[in-house]
C-alpha positions in Angstrom: 20.0 -5.6 78.2 20.1 -2.3 76.4 18.9 -2.5 72.8 21.3 -1.5 70.0 20.8 2.0 68.4 18.6 2.1 65.4 20.2 1.6 62.0 19.9 4.6 59.8 21.0 5.3 56.3 22.8 8.6 55.8 23.5 9.9 52.3 27.0 11.4 51.8 26.9 15.2 51.9 26.6 16.9 48.5 29.9 17.6 46.7 28.3 20.6 45.0 26.3 23.0 47.1 23.4 25.1 45.9 25.5 28.2 46.0 28.1 26.5 43.8 25.5 25.3 41.4 24.1 28.9 41.2 27.6 30.3 40.5 28.2 27.7 37.8 24.9 28.3 36.1 25.5 32.1 36.2 29.0 31.7 34.7 27.6 29.4 32.0 24.8 31.9 31.1 27.1 34.9 31.0 29.6 32.9 28.9 27.1 31.9 26.2 25.6 35.4 26.0 29.0 37.0 25.6 30.1 34.4 23.1 26.9 34.9 20.9 27.3 38.7 21.1 30.9 38.5 20.0 30.2 36.1 17.2 27.2 38.1 15.9 29.3 41.3 16.0 31.8 39.8 13.6 29.2 38.3 11.3 29.7 39.6 7.7 27.1 42.2 6.8 25.5 42.0 10.3 23.6 39.1 11.8 19.9 38.7 11.1 18.4 37.2 14.3 15.0 36.5 12.6 16.1 34.7 9.4 19.5 33.2 10.2 19.8 29.9 12.1 22.1 29.5 15.1 24.5 27.1 13.4 25.4 29.7 10.8 26.8 31.9 13.6 29.3 29.2 14.6 30.1 28.2 11.0 33.6 29.2 9.8 32.3 29.1 6.3 29.6 31.7 6.9 31.3 33.6 9.9 35.0 33.2 9.4 36.0 35.9 12.0 33.4 35.2 14.7 32.6 31.4 14.6 35.4 30.6 17.0 33.8 32.8 19.7 30.4 31.0 19.5 31.9 27.5 19.2 34.4 28.0 22.2 31.7 29.7 24.2 29.3 26.8 23.6 31.9 24.3 24.8 32.8 26.3 27.9 29.2 27.2 28.9 28.0 23.6 28.6 31.0 22.3 30.5 30.1 24.8 33.3 26.6 23.2 33.5 28.0 19.8 34.4 28.6 20.7 38.1 25.0 21.9 38.2 23.8 18.5 37.0 25.9 16.9 39.8 24.0 19.0 42.3 20.7 18.0 40.8 21.7 14.3 40.8 22.7 14.3 44.5 19.6 16.3 45.5 17.3 14.0 43.4 19.0 10.7 44.2 15.9 9.3 45.8 13.4 11.0 43.4 11.1 9.5 40.9 12.1 7.8 37.6 11.0 10.8 35.6 13.6 13.0 37.3 16.4 10.5 36.8 15.6 10.1 33.1 15.4 13.9 32.7 18.8 14.3 34.3 20.4 11.7 32.1 18.8 13.2 29.0 20.1 16.6 29.9 23.6 15.3 30.6 23.6 13.5 27.3 22.6 16.8 25.7 25.5 18.5 27.3 28.0 15.9 25.9 26.5 16.2 22.4 26.5 20.0 22.7 30.2 20.0 23.6 30.8 17.8 20.6 29.0 20.3 18.4 31.2 23.1 19.7 34.4 21.0 19.2 33.2 20.1 15.7 32.8 23.7 14.8 36.2 24.5 16.2 38.2 21.8 14.4 36.2 21.0 11.2 35.5 23.6 8.5 32.3 21.8 7.5 31.7 18.3 9.0 28.7 17.7 6.8 31.1 17.6 3.8 32.9 14.7 5.4 29.9 13.0 7.1 26.6 13.6 5.4 24.4 15.7 7.7 27.0 15.1 10.5 26.6 18.6 12.0 22.8 18.6 11.7 22.5 15.2 13.5 24.7 16.2 16.4 23.0 19.6 16.8 19.5 18.2 16.7 20.2 15.4 19.1 21.8 17.8 21.5 18.9 20.2 21.4 16.3 17.5 21.8 18.2 15.8 24.7 18.6 19.1 26.5 15.0 20.1 26.0 13.6 16.7 27.0 15.7 16.7 30.1 14.6 20.2 31.3 11.0 19.4 30.5 11.1 16.1 32.4 12.7 17.8 35.5 10.2 20.7 35.3 7.2 18.2 35.0 8.6 16.2 37.9 8.6 19.3 40.2 5.2 20.3 39.0 3.9 16.8 39.9 5.4 17.2 43.4 3.7 20.7 43.6 7.0 22.3 44.3 6.7 24.8 41.4 4.1 26.4 39.2 3.4 24.9 35.8 4.1 28.2 34.1 7.9 27.7 33.6 7.1 24.4 31.9 4.5 26.0 29.6 7.0 28.8 28.9 9.6 26.2 27.7 7.2 24.3 25.6 5.7 27.3 23.8 8.5 27.9 21.3 8.6 24.2 20.4 4.9 24.2 19.7 5.4 27.4 17.6 8.2 25.7 15.6 5.9 22.7 14.8 2.9 24.9 13.8 5.0 27.3 11.7 6.7 24.5 9.7 3.4 22.7 9.3 2.0 25.9 7.9 4.8 26.2 5.4 4.2 22.5 4.4 0.5 23.0 3.9 1.0 26.2 2.0 3.4 24.3 -0.4 5.6 27.4 -0.8 9.0 26.4 -2.3 11.0 28.8 -0.1 14.0 26.5 0.6 15.9 26.7 3.8 15.4 29.8 5.9 17.9 32.6 5.2 17.9 36.4 4.8 16.3 36.1 1.4 13.0 35.3 3.3 13.0 38.9 4.6 13.3 40.2 1.0 10.4 38.0 -0.1 8.3 39.3 2.8 7.9 36.0 4.6 6.5 36.8 8.1 8.8 36.1 11.0 6.5 33.7 12.7 7.1 31.2 9.8 10.9 31.4 10.3 12.5 28.4 12.0 15.4 30.6 12.9 13.3 33.0 14.8 11.7 30.3 16.9 15.0 28.5 17.3 16.5 31.5 19.1 13.4 31.9 21.3 13.4 28.1 22.1 17.1 28.3 23.1 16.4 31.3 25.4 13.5 29.5 26.9 15.6 26.4 27.5 18.2 28.4 29.4 15.6 30.3 31.3 13.7 27.1 32.3 16.9 25.4 33.4 17.9 28.5 35.4 14.5 28.4 37.1 15.2 24.8 38.2 18.5 25.9 39.8 17.4 29.3 41.2 14.2 28.0 42.8 15.7 24.8 44.2 17.6 24.2 47.4 18.5 21.1 49.3 16.3 20.1 52.2 16.9 17.9 55.3 14.3 15.5 56.6 14.2 13.1 59.5 14.6 9.4 58.7 12.0 7.4 60.6 13.2 4.7 62.9 13.3 1.2 61.5 10.6 -1.3 62.5 11.4 -3.3 65.6 13.2 -0.5 67.4 12.0 1.2 70.6 9.6 4.1 70.2 11.6 5.9 73.0 14.8 5.9 71.0 15.8 9.2 69.5 15.3 9.6 65.7 18.1 9.0 63.4 20.3 11.7 61.9 19.1 14.0 59.3 19.9 13.3 55.7 19.6 15.1 52.4 16.6 14.3 50.3 15.1 16.0 47.3 14.9 19.7 46.6 12.3 22.2 47.5 11.6 25.7 46.3 14.0 28.3 47.6 
């Protein structure tokens, strides 16, 4: 009597290909760069990248003519990243817990980031209605996005699929933010919140939260882009289940994980 063919598990094909993920990320990156440039160009008196925080650029109170560009660009660019997370989820479905947690954190950051953009579009100043409402949304979004990217990068470093340099590159600005703000605290300088008056007072740029915030954001996009650009789906053989004949052909190939491109 001929034995039954071996039972294999085949994962459904990915609904988002690597090429589609690359296109979505590229569109998202171009969208946010153009949006920031348009918003900065319309900022009253010119925008100071070193001493003006990011939220000011999207504030209708501080940037009445340009805020809509940044806010709308933020919503659109983050929405474009969602298909990229779908590709990562399907490629990493069998991966370690760290990768799953990182992906969920990044997806939560996208949702919160879209909320920040919508808040800036439809509310003149949310913090006047809900105390620190904008600040809470923005900080939570930033932390979730950063934690997600770092977790995914660390996961790939642990699998020895990528160098540790992209992870260190992403962490660098965060460390700088902590050290600079600690330096201000220890120095006990009553400077208030960072703004263009710091330039007039001669405060060095490395103490400016705004300066490191912009660098941290650039590092975040670059690090996530590295995850997408250097990754591609791979196919591996599924071993035959125990109890089947050694002479039986191996099961079909299935998608599993990602490897460097």
